[in-house]
Each structure stands twice: as C-alpha cells, then as structure tokens.
Biopython code that builds the backbone (N, CA, C, O; Angstrom):
import numpy as np
from Bio.PDB.StructureBuilder import StructureBuilder

atoms = [
    (1, "UNK", "N", (-26.870, 9.448, -19.204)),
    (1, "UNK", "CA", (-26.277, 8.208, -18.760)),
    (1, "UNK", "C", (-26.517, 8.065, -17.260)),
    (1, "UNK", "O", (-26.228, 8.984, -16.494)),
    (2, "UNK", "N", (-27.041, 6.922, -16.840)),
    (2, "UNK", "CA", (-27.379, 6.702, -15.448)),
    (2, "UNK", "C", (-26.150, 6.561, -14.555)),
    (2, "UNK", "O", (-26.092, 7.142, -13.471)),
    (3, "UNK", "N", (-25.183, 5.799, -15.009)),
    (3, "UNK", "CA", (-23.988, 5.560, -14.209)),
    (3, "UNK", "C", (-22.834, 6.353, -14.817)),
    (3, "UNK", "O", (-22.539, 6.229, -16.005)),
    (4, "UNK", "N", (-22.198, 7.154, -13.998)),
    (4, "UNK", "CA", (-21.089, 7.955, -14.506)),
    (4, "UNK", "C", (-19.803, 7.135, -14.497)),
    (4, "UNK", "O", (-19.728, 6.088, -13.854)),
    (5, "UNK", "N", (-18.812, 7.611, -15.203)),
    (5, "UNK", "CA", (-17.512, 6.938, -15.255)),
    (5, "UNK", "C", (-16.859, 6.910, -13.889)),
    (5, "UNK", "O", (-16.169, 5.951, -13.542)),
    (6, "UNK", "N", (-17.073, 7.949, -13.123)),
    (6, "UNK", "CA", (-16.495, 8.006, -11.778)),
    (6, "UNK", "C", (-17.039, 6.880, -10.905)),
    (6, "UNK", "O", (-16.297, 6.270, -10.136)),
    (7, "UNK", "N", (-18.332, 6.607, -11.026)),
    (7, "UNK", "CA", (-18.942, 5.523, -10.270)),
    (7, "UNK", "C", (-18.376, 4.178, -10.690)),
    (7, "UNK", "O", (-18.109, 3.326, -9.843)),
    (8, "UNK", "N", (-18.191, 3.979, -11.987)),
    (8, "UNK", "CA", (-17.623, 2.725, -12.486)),
    (8, "UNK", "C", (-16.201, 2.546, -11.979)),
    (8, "UNK", "O", (-15.824, 1.439, -11.594)),
    (9, "UNK", "N", (-15.421, 3.587, -11.971)),
    (9, "UNK", "CA", (-14.036, 3.501, -11.495)),
    (9, "UNK", "C", (-13.998, 3.189, -10.008)),
    (9, "UNK", "O", (-13.192, 2.368, -9.572)),
    (10, "UNK", "N", (-14.858, 3.832, -9.221)),
    (10, "UNK", "CA", (-14.893, 3.586, -7.781)),
    (10, "UNK", "C", (-15.337, 2.149, -7.498)),
    (10, "UNK", "O", (-14.748, 1.479, -6.650)),
    (11, "UNK", "N", (-16.366, 1.672, -8.195)),
    (11, "UNK", "CA", (-16.828, 0.302, -7.999)),
    (11, "UNK", "C", (-15.762, -0.705, -8.403)),
    (11, "UNK", "O", (-15.583, -1.716, -7.725)),
    (12, "UNK", "N", (-15.055, -0.448, -9.492)),
    (12, "UNK", "CA", (-13.970, -1.331, -9.922)),
    (12, "UNK", "C", (-12.870, -1.372, -8.874)),
    (12, "UNK", "O", (-12.333, -2.438, -8.573)),
    (13, "UNK", "N", (-12.532, -0.211, -8.317)),
    (13, "UNK", "CA", (-11.520, -0.156, -7.269)),
    (13, "UNK", "C", (-11.962, -0.934, -6.036)),
    (13, "UNK", "O", (-11.161, -1.661, -5.449)),
    (14, "UNK", "N", (-13.228, -0.793, -5.632)),
    (14, "UNK", "CA", (-13.730, -1.505, -4.457)),
    (14, "UNK", "C", (-13.755, -3.016, -4.668)),
    (14, "UNK", "O", (-13.429, -3.773, -3.754)),
    (15, "UNK", "N", (-14.135, -3.457, -5.852)),
    (15, "UNK", "CA", (-14.135, -4.892, -6.144)),
    (15, "UNK", "C", (-12.705, -5.429, -6.147)),
    (15, "UNK", "O", (-12.453, -6.519, -5.632)),
    (16, "UNK", "N", (-11.766, -4.670, -6.725)),
    (16, "UNK", "CA", (-10.359, -5.092, -6.725)),
    (16, "UNK", "C", (-9.821, -5.151, -5.293)),
    (16, "UNK", "O", (-9.059, -6.058, -4.958)),
    (17, "UNK", "N", (-10.206, -4.202, -4.458)),
    (17, "UNK", "CA", (-9.784, -4.202, -3.063)),
    (17, "UNK", "C", (-10.357, -5.405, -2.321)),
    (17, "UNK", "O", (-9.658, -6.028, -1.520)),
    (18, "UNK", "N", (-11.608, -5.734, -2.575)),
    (18, "UNK", "CA", (-12.241, -6.888, -1.947)),
    (18, "UNK", "C", (-11.564, -8.187, -2.366)),
    (18, "UNK", "O", (-11.233, -9.019, -1.522)),
    (19, "UNK", "N", (-11.360, -8.358, -3.658)),
    (19, "UNK", "CA", (-10.716, -9.574, -4.164)),
    (19, "UNK", "C", (-9.282, -9.665, -3.655)),
    (19, "UNK", "O", (-8.822, -10.744, -3.282)),
    (20, "UNK", "N", (-8.576, -8.541, -3.639)),
    (20, "UNK", "CA", (-7.203, -8.526, -3.150)),
    (20, "UNK", "C", (-7.115, -8.895, -1.681)),
    (20, "UNK", "O", (-6.204, -9.619, -1.279)),
    (21, "UNK", "N", (-8.051, -8.406, -0.871)),
    (21, "UNK", "CA", (-8.015, -8.740, 0.555)),
    (21, "UNK", "C", (-8.340, -10.210, 0.795)),
    (21, "UNK", "O", (-7.792, -10.819, 1.714)),
    (22, "UNK", "N", (-9.216, -10.784, -0.009)),
    (22, "UNK", "CA", (-9.534, -12.208, 0.129)),
    (22, "UNK", "C", (-8.342, -13.058, -0.284)),
    (22, "UNK", "O", (-8.016, -14.038, 0.386)),
    (23, "UNK", "N", (-7.688, -12.689, -1.381)),
    (23, "UNK", "CA", (-6.495, -13.429, -1.817)),
    (23, "UNK", "C", (-5.383, -13.305, -0.770)),
    (23, "UNK", "O", (-4.703, -14.288, -0.475)),
    (24, "UNK", "N", (-5.195, -12.114, -0.209)),
    (24, "UNK", "CA", (-4.189, -11.919, 0.832)),
    (24, "UNK", "C", (-4.526, -12.736, 2.072)),
    (24, "UNK", "O", (-3.631, -13.307, 2.694)),
    (25, "UNK", "N", (-5.793, -12.801, 2.438)),
    (25, "UNK", "CA", (-6.189, -13.590, 3.605)),
    (25, "UNK", "C", (-5.917, -15.068, 3.374)),
    (25, "UNK", "O", (-5.452, -15.755, 4.283)),
    (26, "UNK", "N", (-6.197, -15.569, 2.181)),
    (26, "UNK", "CA", (-5.915, -16.973, 1.878)),
    (26, "UNK", "C", (-4.415, -17.228, 1.949)),
    (26, "UNK", "O", (-3.985, -18.238, 2.506)),
    (27, "UNK", "N", (-3.618, -16.322, 1.392)),
    (27, "UNK", "CA", (-2.166, -16.477, 1.426)),
    (27, "UNK", "C", (-1.647, -16.479, 2.860)),
    (27, "UNK", "O", (-0.834, -17.329, 3.224)),
    (28, "UNK", "N", (-2.107, -15.539, 3.673)),
    (28, "UNK", "CA", (-1.639, -15.459, 5.056)),
    (28, "UNK", "C", (-2.125, -16.632, 5.897)),
    (28, "UNK", "O", (-1.419, -17.066, 6.806)),
    (29, "UNK", "N", (-3.308, -17.150, 5.616)),
    (29, "UNK", "CA", (-3.845, -18.269, 6.386)),
    (29, "UNK", "C", (-3.136, -19.572, 6.080)),
    (29, "UNK", "O", (-3.119, -20.479, 6.912)),
    (30, "UNK", "N", (-2.559, -19.678, 4.913)),
    (30, "UNK", "CA", (-1.859, -20.912, 4.529)),
    (30, "UNK", "C", (-0.413, -20.949, 5.000)),
    (30, "UNK", "O", (0.284, -21.935, 4.760)),
    (31, "UNK", "N", (0.042, -19.920, 5.650)),
    (31, "UNK", "CA", (1.403, -19.904, 6.182)),
    (31, "UNK", "C", (1.513, -20.940, 7.300)),
    (31, "UNK", "O", (0.510, -21.334, 7.896)),
    (32, "UNK", "N", (2.725, -21.369, 7.572)),
    (32, "UNK", "CA", (2.918, -22.384, 8.603)),
    (32, "UNK", "C", (2.533, -21.867, 9.989)),
    (32, "UNK", "O", (1.906, -22.582, 10.772)),
    (33, "UNK", "N", (2.905, -20.640, 10.283)),
    (33, "UNK", "CA", (2.541, -20.026, 11.555)),
    (33, "UNK", "C", (1.080, -19.566, 11.488)),
    (33, "UNK", "O", (0.651, -19.014, 10.475)),
    (34, "UNK", "N", (0.327, -19.790, 12.550)),
    (34, "UNK", "CA", (-1.088, -19.382, 12.505)),
    (34, "UNK", "C", (-1.306, -17.883, 12.676)),
    (34, "UNK", "O", (-2.395, -17.400, 12.365)),
    (35, "UNK", "N", (-0.330, -17.131, 13.153)),
    (35, "UNK", "CA", (-0.530, -15.719, 13.473)),
    (35, "UNK", "C", (-0.727, -14.806, 12.272)),
    (35, "UNK", "O", (-1.561, -13.904, 12.359)),
    (36, "UNK", "N", (-0.024, -14.972, 11.162)),
    (36, "UNK", "CA", (-0.250, -14.034, 10.046)),
    (36, "UNK", "C", (-1.689, -14.042, 9.519)),
    (36, "UNK", "O", (-2.182, -13.019, 9.045)),
    (37, "UNK", "N", (-2.352, -15.179, 9.599)),
    (37, "UNK", "CA", (-3.725, -15.264, 9.123)),
    (37, "UNK", "C", (-4.721, -14.523, 9.989)),
    (37, "UNK", "O", (-5.854, -14.288, 9.570)),
    (38, "UNK", "N", (-4.312, -14.150, 11.195)),
    (38, "UNK", "CA", (-5.211, -13.429, 12.096)),
    (38, "UNK", "C", (-5.049, -11.914, 12.019)),
    (38, "UNK", "O", (-5.754, -11.181, 12.713)),
    (39, "UNK", "N", (-4.126, -11.435, 11.180)),
    (39, "UNK", "CA", (-3.865, -10.000, 11.091)),
    (39, "UNK", "C", (-5.055, -9.256, 10.487)),
    (39, "UNK", "O", (-5.540, -8.292, 11.080)),
    (40, "UNK", "N", (-5.527, -9.681, 9.332)),
    (40, "UNK", "CA", (-6.642, -8.977, 8.684)),
    (40, "UNK", "C", (-7.944, -9.042, 9.493)),
    (40, "UNK", "O", (-8.629, -8.024, 9.599)),
    (41, "UNK", "N", (-8.316, -10.203, 10.073)),
    (41, "UNK", "CA", (-9.504, -10.179, 10.930)),
    (41, "UNK", "C", (-9.329, -9.268, 12.142)),
    (41, "UNK", "O", (-10.289, -8.635, 12.582)),
    (42, "UNK", "N", (-8.124, -9.196, 12.681)),
    (42, "UNK", "CA", (-7.874, -8.302, 13.813)),
    (42, "UNK", "C", (-8.028, -6.841, 13.428)),
    (42, "UNK", "O", (-8.617, -6.058, 14.174)),
    (43, "UNK", "N", (-7.506, -6.473, 12.274)),
    (43, "UNK", "CA", (-7.639, -5.096, 11.789)),
    (43, "UNK", "C", (-9.109, -4.763, 11.556)),
    (43, "UNK", "O", (-9.572, -3.674, 11.897)),
    (44, "UNK", "N", (-9.834, -5.708, 10.974)),
    (44, "UNK", "CA", (-11.260, -5.492, 10.716)),
    (44, "UNK", "C", (-12.044, -5.331, 12.018)),
    (44, "UNK", "O", (-12.939, -4.492, 12.106)),
    (45, "UNK", "N", (-11.708, -6.133, 13.025)),
    (45, "UNK", "CA", (-12.384, -6.025, 14.319)),
    (45, "UNK", "C", (-12.071, -4.695, 14.996)),
    (45, "UNK", "O", (-12.963, -4.055, 15.554)),
    (46, "UNK", "N", (-10.821, -4.283, 14.949)),
    (46, "UNK", "CA", (-10.455, -2.988, 15.538)),
    (46, "UNK", "C", (-11.172, -1.836, 14.836)),
    (46, "UNK", "O", (-11.583, -0.870, 15.479)),
    (47, "UNK", "N", (-11.320, -1.941, 13.518)),
    (47, "UNK", "CA", (-12.053, -0.920, 12.769)),
    (47, "UNK", "C", (-13.507, -0.851, 13.226)),
    (47, "UNK", "O", (-14.073, 0.235, 13.345)),
    (48, "UNK", "N", (-14.111, -2.014, 13.480)),
    (48, "UNK", "CA", (-15.505, -2.006, 13.947)),
    (48, "UNK", "C", (-15.617, -1.360, 15.329)),
    (48, "UNK", "O", (-16.601, -0.678, 15.616)),
    (49, "UNK", "N", (-14.618, -1.570, 16.182)),
    (49, "UNK", "CA", (-14.647, -0.921, 17.491)),
    (49, "UNK", "C", (-14.494, 0.595, 17.371)),
    (49, "UNK", "O", (-15.135, 1.346, 18.107)),
    (50, "UNK", "N", (-13.648, 1.043, 16.445)),
    (50, "UNK", "CA", (-13.480, 2.481, 16.220)),
    (50, "UNK", "C", (-14.783, 3.093, 15.725)),
    (50, "UNK", "O", (-15.162, 4.183, 16.156)),
    (51, "UNK", "N", (-15.469, 2.400, 14.825)),
    (51, "UNK", "CA", (-16.753, 2.907, 14.328)),
    (51, "UNK", "C", (-17.772, 2.961, 15.464)),
    (51, "UNK", "O", (-18.564, 3.901, 15.534)),
    (52, "UNK", "N", (-17.764, 1.968, 16.354)),
    (52, "UNK", "CA", (-18.690, 1.994, 17.489)),
    (52, "UNK", "C", (-18.415, 3.176, 18.403)),
    (52, "UNK", "O", (-19.348, 3.798, 18.909)),
    (53, "UNK", "N", (-17.141, 3.494, 18.620)),
    (53, "UNK", "CA", (-16.814, 4.662, 19.443)),
    (53, "UNK", "C", (-17.275, 5.948, 18.773)),
    (53, "UNK", "O", (-17.726, 6.875, 19.446)),
    (54, "UNK", "N", (-17.163, 6.008, 17.451)),
    (54, "UNK", "CA", (-17.656, 7.182, 16.734)),
    (54, "UNK", "C", (-19.171, 7.307, 16.845)),
    (54, "UNK", "O", (-19.698, 8.416, 16.941)),
    (55, "UNK", "N", (-19.863, 6.191, 16.831)),
    (55, "UNK", "CA", (-21.316, 6.222, 17.001)),
    (55, "UNK", "C", (-21.657, 6.725, 18.396)),
    (55, "UNK", "O", (-22.619, 7.474, 18.568)),
    (56, "UNK", "N", (-20.877, 6.320, 19.393)),
    (56, "UNK", "CA", (-21.129, 6.778, 20.765)),
    (56, "UNK", "C", (-20.926, 8.276, 20.888)),
    (56, "UNK", "O", (-21.634, 8.937, 21.648)),
    (57, "UNK", "N", (-19.969, 8.821, 20.151)),
    (57, "UNK", "CA", (-19.708, 10.251, 20.215)),
    (57, "UNK", "C", (-20.776, 11.039, 19.459)),
    (57, "UNK", "O", (-21.193, 12.108, 19.906)),
    (58, "UNK", "N", (-21.220, 10.516, 18.315)),
    (58, "UNK", "CA", (-22.141, 11.263, 17.466)),
    (58, "UNK", "C", (-23.571, 11.295, 17.991)),
    (58, "UNK", "O", (-24.252, 12.315, 17.880)),
    (59, "UNK", "N", (-24.025, 10.184, 18.560)),
    (59, "UNK", "CA", (-25.411, 10.118, 18.988)),
    (59, "UNK", "C", (-25.511, 10.377, 20.479)),
    (59, "UNK", "O", (-24.760, 9.809, 21.272)),
    (60, "UNK", "N", (-26.435, 11.229, 20.849)),
    (60, "UNK", "CA", (-26.621, 11.605, 22.243)),
    (60, "UNK", "C", (-27.858, 10.954, 22.846)),
    (60, "UNK", "O", (-28.341, 11.396, 23.888)),
    (61, "UNK", "N", (-28.373, 9.921, 22.211)),
    (61, "UNK", "CA", (-29.584, 9.299, 22.737)),
    (61, "UNK", "C", (-29.239, 8.417, 23.938)),
    (61, "UNK", "O", (-28.070, 8.144, 24.209)),
    (62, "UNK", "N", (-30.259, 7.986, 24.639)),
    (62, "UNK", "CA", (-30.027, 7.166, 25.815)),
    (62, "UNK", "C", (-30.964, 5.967, 25.785)),
    (62, "UNK", "O", (-31.907, 5.918, 24.996)),
    (63, "UNK", "N", (-30.695, 5.018, 26.640)),
    (63, "UNK", "CA", (-31.567, 3.863, 26.778)),
    (63, "UNK", "C", (-31.369, 2.841, 25.680)),
    (63, "UNK", "O", (-30.258, 2.598, 25.210)),
    (64, "UNK", "N", (-32.492, 2.248, 25.286)),
    (64, "UNK", "CA", (-32.446, 1.160, 24.323)),
    (64, "UNK", "C", (-32.071, 1.623, 22.930)),
    (64, "UNK", "O", (-31.580, 0.824, 22.132)),
    (65, "UNK", "N", (-32.282, 2.863, 22.621)),
    (65, "UNK", "CA", (-31.946, 3.365, 21.287)),
    (65, "UNK", "C", (-30.450, 3.282, 21.037)),
    (65, "UNK", "O", (-30.023, 2.863, 19.961)),
    (66, "UNK", "N", (-29.656, 3.673, 22.008)),
    (66, "UNK", "CA", (-28.214, 3.623, 21.821)),
    (66, "UNK", "C", (-27.708, 2.186, 21.860)),
    (66, "UNK", "O", (-26.769, 1.843, 21.142)),
    (67, "UNK", "N", (-28.317, 1.342, 22.688)),
    (67, "UNK", "CA", (-27.911, -0.069, 22.756)),
    (67, "UNK", "C", (-28.208, -0.759, 21.435)),
    (67, "UNK", "O", (-27.373, -1.501, 20.918)),
    (68, "UNK", "N", (-29.387, -0.519, 20.889)),
    (68, "UNK", "CA", (-29.728, -1.148, 19.614)),
    (68, "UNK", "C", (-28.855, -0.607, 18.484)),
    (68, "UNK", "O", (-28.484, -1.352, 17.577)),
    (69, "UNK", "N", (-28.526, 0.680, 18.534)),
    (69, "UNK", "CA", (-27.634, 1.248, 17.517)),
    (69, "UNK", "C", (-26.255, 0.635, 17.618)),
    (69, "UNK", "O", (-25.655, 0.295, 16.598)),
    (70, "UNK", "N", (-25.736, 0.485, 18.839)),
    (70, "UNK", "CA", (-24.445, -0.175, 19.031)),
    (70, "UNK", "C", (-24.456, -1.586, 18.480)),
    (70, "UNK", "O", (-23.525, -2.001, 17.790)),
    (71, "UNK", "N", (-25.511, -2.321, 18.785)),
    (71, "UNK", "CA", (-25.599, -3.709, 18.351)),
    (71, "UNK", "C", (-25.653, -3.810, 16.830)),
    (71, "UNK", "O", (-24.972, -4.650, 16.241)),
    (72, "UNK", "N", (-26.442, -2.978, 16.201)),
    (72, "UNK", "CA", (-26.557, -3.003, 14.739)),
    (72, "UNK", "C", (-25.231, -2.625, 14.089)),
    (72, "UNK", "O", (-24.793, -3.283, 13.145)),
    (73, "UNK", "N", (-24.593, -1.575, 14.585)),
    (73, "UNK", "CA", (-23.301, -1.147, 14.024)),
    (73, "UNK", "C", (-22.254, -2.230, 14.236)),
    (73, "UNK", "O", (-21.475, -2.529, 13.331)),
    (74, "UNK", "N", (-22.232, -2.820, 15.430)),
    (74, "UNK", "CA", (-21.254, -3.876, 15.721)),
    (74, "UNK", "C", (-21.448, -5.068, 14.799)),
    (74, "UNK", "O", (-20.478, -5.598, 14.258)),
    (75, "UNK", "N", (-22.684, -5.492, 14.616)),
    (75, "UNK", "CA", (-22.945, -6.645, 13.750)),
    (75, "UNK", "C", (-22.631, -6.345, 12.287)),
    (75, "UNK", "O", (-22.026, -7.173, 11.606)),
    (76, "UNK", "N", (-23.026, -5.194, 11.803)),
    (76, "UNK", "CA", (-22.791, -4.864, 10.395)),
    (76, "UNK", "C", (-21.308, -4.706, 10.079)),
    (76, "UNK", "O", (-20.842, -5.167, 9.037)),
    (77, "UNK", "N", (-20.573, -4.062, 10.965)),
    (77, "UNK", "CA", (-19.161, -3.830, 10.695)),
    (77, "UNK", "C", (-18.286, -5.047, 10.999)),
    (77, "UNK", "O", (-17.092, -5.026, 10.701)),
    (78, "UNK", "N", (-18.847, -6.099, 11.581)),
    (78, "UNK", "CA", (-18.078, -7.311, 11.807)),
    (78, "UNK", "C", (-18.394, -8.405, 10.792)),
    (78, "UNK", "O", (-17.898, -9.524, 10.925)),
    (79, "UNK", "N", (-19.200, -8.109, 9.789)),
    (79, "UNK", "CA", (-19.431, -9.074, 8.718)),
    (79, "UNK", "C", (-18.119, -9.380, 7.985)),
    (79, "UNK", "O", (-17.833, -10.552, 7.737)),
    (80, "UNK", "N", (-17.309, -8.371, 7.629)),
    (80, "UNK", "CA", (-16.016, -8.698, 7.005)),
    (80, "UNK", "C", (-15.100, -9.503, 7.931)),
    (80, "UNK", "O", (-14.350, -10.363, 7.470)),
    (81, "UNK", "N", (-15.162, -9.226, 9.221)),
    (81, "UNK", "CA", (-14.359, -9.991, 10.179)),
    (81, "UNK", "C", (-14.765, -11.459, 10.156)),
    (81, "UNK", "O", (-13.912, -12.346, 10.157)),
    (82, "UNK", "N", (-16.057, -11.708, 10.135)),
    (82, "UNK", "CA", (-16.535, -13.092, 10.096)),
    (82, "UNK", "C", (-16.142, -13.789, 8.802)),
    (82, "UNK", "O", (-15.765, -14.961, 8.821)),
    (83, "UNK", "N", (-16.225, -13.086, 7.684)),
    (83, "UNK", "CA", (-15.833, -13.678, 6.399)),
    (83, "UNK", "C", (-14.340, -14.029, 6.417)),
    (83, "UNK", "O", (-13.946, -15.108, 5.974)),
    (84, "UNK", "N", (-13.524, -13.121, 6.926)),
    (84, "UNK", "CA", (-12.085, -13.381, 6.997)),
    (84, "UNK", "C", (-11.766, -14.530, 7.950)),
    (84, "UNK", "O", (-10.852, -15.311, 7.686)),
    (85, "UNK", "N", (-12.500, -14.644, 9.046)),
    (85, "UNK", "CA", (-12.283, -15.757, 9.970)),
    (85, "UNK", "C", (-12.723, -17.090, 9.374)),
    (85, "UNK", "O", (-12.096, -18.118, 9.628)),
    (86, "UNK", "N", (-13.790, -17.080, 8.590)),
    (86, "UNK", "CA", (-14.217, -18.312, 7.915)),
    (86, "UNK", "C", (-13.136, -18.772, 6.939)),
    (86, "UNK", "O", (-12.824, -19.961, 6.869)),
    (87, "UNK", "N", (-12.568, -17.837, 6.190)),
    (87, "UNK", "CA", (-11.472, -18.175, 5.277)),
    (87, "UNK", "C", (-10.285, -18.715, 6.072)),
    (87, "UNK", "O", (-9.670, -19.706, 5.679)),
    (88, "UNK", "N", (-9.964, -18.066, 7.186)),
    (88, "UNK", "CA", (-8.836, -18.481, 8.017)),
    (88, "UNK", "C", (-9.019, -19.911, 8.515)),
    (88, "UNK", "O", (-8.119, -20.738, 8.370)),
    (89, "UNK", "N", (-10.189, -20.207, 9.106)),
    (89, "UNK", "CA", (-10.400, -21.539, 9.662)),
    (89, "UNK", "C", (-10.523, -22.601, 8.577)),
    (89, "UNK", "O", (-10.165, -23.756, 8.809)),
    (90, "UNK", "N", (-11.018, -22.239, 7.405)),
    (90, "UNK", "CA", (-11.072, -23.203, 6.304)),
    (90, "UNK", "C", (-9.660, -23.574, 5.847)),
    (90, "UNK", "O", (-9.367, -24.747, 5.615)),
    (91, "UNK", "N", (-8.800, -22.585, 5.721)),
    (91, "UNK", "CA", (-7.418, -22.856, 5.307)),
    (91, "UNK", "C", (-6.646, -23.570, 6.398)),
    (91, "UNK", "O", (-5.872, -24.480, 6.104)),
    (92, "UNK", "N", (-6.836, -23.181, 7.648)),
    (92, "UNK", "CA", (-6.113, -23.810, 8.755)),
    (92, "UNK", "C", (-6.611, -25.225, 8.995)),
    (92, "UNK", "O", (-5.844, -26.068, 9.459)),
    (93, "UNK", "N", (-7.879, -25.512, 8.691)),
    (93, "UNK", "CA", (-8.402, -26.870, 8.859)),
    (93, "UNK", "C", (-7.696, -27.858, 7.951)),
    (93, "UNK", "O", (-7.405, -28.985, 8.353)),
    (94, "UNK", "N", (-7.419, -27.433, 6.720)),
    (94, "UNK", "CA", (-6.689, -28.298, 5.790)),
    (94, "UNK", "C", (-5.265, -28.524, 6.281)),
    (94, "UNK", "O", (-4.738, -29.632, 6.183)),
    (95, "UNK", "N", (-4.638, -27.465, 6.811)),
    (95, "UNK", "CA", (-3.280, -27.571, 7.323)),
    (95, "UNK", "C", (-3.251, -28.484, 8.552)),
    (95, "UNK", "O", (-2.331, -29.287, 8.707)),
    (96, "UNK", "N", (-4.252, -28.362, 9.420)),
    (96, "UNK", "CA", (-4.326, -29.173, 10.630)),
    (96, "UNK", "C", (-4.503, -30.648, 10.279)),
    (96, "UNK", "O", (-3.867, -31.502, 10.897)),
    (97, "UNK", "N", (-5.355, -30.970, 9.296)),
    (97, "UNK", "CA", (-5.547, -32.354, 8.885)),
    (97, "UNK", "C", (-4.266, -32.937, 8.307)),
    (97, "UNK", "O", (-3.932, -34.094, 8.561)),
    (98, "UNK", "N", (-3.553, -32.133, 7.530)),
    (98, "UNK", "CA", (-2.295, -32.598, 6.948)),
    (98, "UNK", "C", (-1.274, -32.888, 8.043)),
    (98, "UNK", "O", (-0.528, -33.863, 7.953)),
    (99, "UNK", "N", (-1.237, -32.048, 9.075)),
    (99, "UNK", "CA", (-0.301, -32.235, 10.181)),
    (99, "UNK", "C", (-0.658, -33.497, 10.977)),
    (99, "UNK", "O", (0.239, -34.226, 11.399)),
    (100, "UNK", "N", (-1.944, -33.764, 11.187)),
    (100, "UNK", "CA", (-2.364, -34.974, 11.881)),
    (100, "UNK", "C", (-2.012, -36.220, 11.082)),
    (100, "UNK", "O", (-1.616, -37.237, 11.653)),
    (101, "UNK", "N", (-2.155, -36.144, 9.766)),
    (101, "UNK", "CA", (-1.769, -37.287, 8.931)),
    (101, "UNK", "C", (-0.267, -37.546, 9.021)),
    (101, "UNK", "O", (0.167, -38.698, 9.050)),
    (102, "UNK", "N", (0.517, -36.486, 9.065)),
    (102, "UNK", "CA", (1.967, -36.650, 9.211)),
    (102, "UNK", "C", (2.308, -37.300, 10.545)),
    (102, "UNK", "O", (3.214, -38.130, 10.610)),
    (103, "UNK", "N", (1.594, -36.934, 11.615)),
    (103, "UNK", "CA", (1.827, -37.539, 12.921)),
    (103, "UNK", "C", (1.472, -39.025, 12.899)),
    (103, "UNK", "O", (2.201, -39.850, 13.447)),
    (104, "UNK", "N", (0.341, -39.363, 12.259)),
    (104, "UNK", "CA", (-0.064, -40.772, 12.181)),
    (104, "UNK", "C", (0.935, -41.573, 11.377)),
    (104, "UNK", "O", (1.253, -42.708, 11.735)),
    (105, "UNK", "N", (1.438, -40.999, 10.290)),
    (105, "UNK", "CA", (2.434, -41.692, 9.475)),
    (105, "UNK", "C", (3.727, -41.897, 10.268)),
    (105, "UNK", "O", (4.371, -42.937, 10.137)),
    (106, "UNK", "N", (4.105, -40.934, 11.071)),
    (106, "UNK", "CA", (5.316, -41.061, 11.890)),
    (106, "UNK", "C", (5.123, -42.128, 12.954)),
    (106, "UNK", "O", (6.063, -42.861, 13.262)),
    (107, "UNK", "N", (3.923, -42.233, 13.525)),
    (107, "UNK", "CA", (3.673, -43.255, 14.520)),
    (107, "UNK", "C", (3.662, -44.661, 13.892)),
    (107, "UNK", "O", (4.070, -45.633, 14.526)),
    (108, "UNK", "N", (3.196, -44.753, 12.657)),
    (108, "UNK", "CA", (3.180, -46.038, 11.971)),
    (108, "UNK", "C", (4.602, -46.536, 11.683)),
    (108, "UNK", "O", (4.835, -47.744, 11.643)),
    (109, "UNK", "N", (5.536, -45.630, 11.486)),
    (109, "UNK", "CA", (6.906, -46.001, 11.196)),
    (109, "UNK", "C", (7.649, -46.499, 12.437)),
    (109, "UNK", "O", (8.667, -47.180, 12.317)),
    (110, "UNK", "N", (7.147, -46.164, 13.617)),
    (110, "UNK", "CA", (7.842, -46.574, 14.853)),
    (110, "UNK", "C", (7.640, -48.010, 15.172)),
    (110, "UNK", "O", (8.159, -48.498, 16.176)),
]
sb = StructureBuilder()
sb.init_structure("model")
sb.init_model(0)
sb.init_chain("A")
sb.init_seg("    ")
for serial, (resi, resn, name, xyz) in enumerate(atoms, 1):
    if name == "N":
        sb.init_residue(resn, " ", resi, " ")
    sb.init_atom(name, np.array(xyz, "f"), 0.0, 1.0, " ", f" {name:<3s}", serial, name[0])
structure = sb.get_structure()
C-alpha cells in the first residue's frame, strides 16, 4: 500500500485544522470590533518571524545567500498571513458597507 493509515490520519487532521482556522477567521472578522479578526493573522506573522530567526541561527552563510534565504522564508511563511488578511478585509468590507448605508439612512431621516 502506497499511503499508510498514519499518513491519511495526519492529512485529515491538517485539512481539519486548515478548515477550522478559516472558519474561525471568518467568525472573528465578522465581529463588531475589528480587533478580534486581526488575532490569527498576527499569530501567523509572529510565527513567520520566529522561523526567520531560526533560519538566521541555523545558517552561517553570508552575503546574498542569507538575504535570499530570508526573503524566501519570509514570503513562504507569510502566505497563510496573506490568506487570513484577505478573509479579514473581505468580511470587514461587507460590514463597512452596511455601516455606511446605515449612516446614509440616518441622514435621510433628518
């Protein structure tokens, strides 16, 4: 058998974790306060910085090699941050439009 049961269980867990984090991000982004929606992108960004520091400790190269390694690691580990921010701004955009419509309706009543 090419794929073991352990691999299937790990992949299922990772997919459930991914879906759960996206659902949690949507829930937090739809809150009235804008701050809860920024928690997961902040955690993801901090994780990418920690990984960059680990790369700095592990590799002893100098010059452009370390700069390019930093850049690649930074970009790759911030893909989840960008996805979470896109979800955040998409959800907040709908909330912002609704709030502007409420303001226009209130001005029409005056």
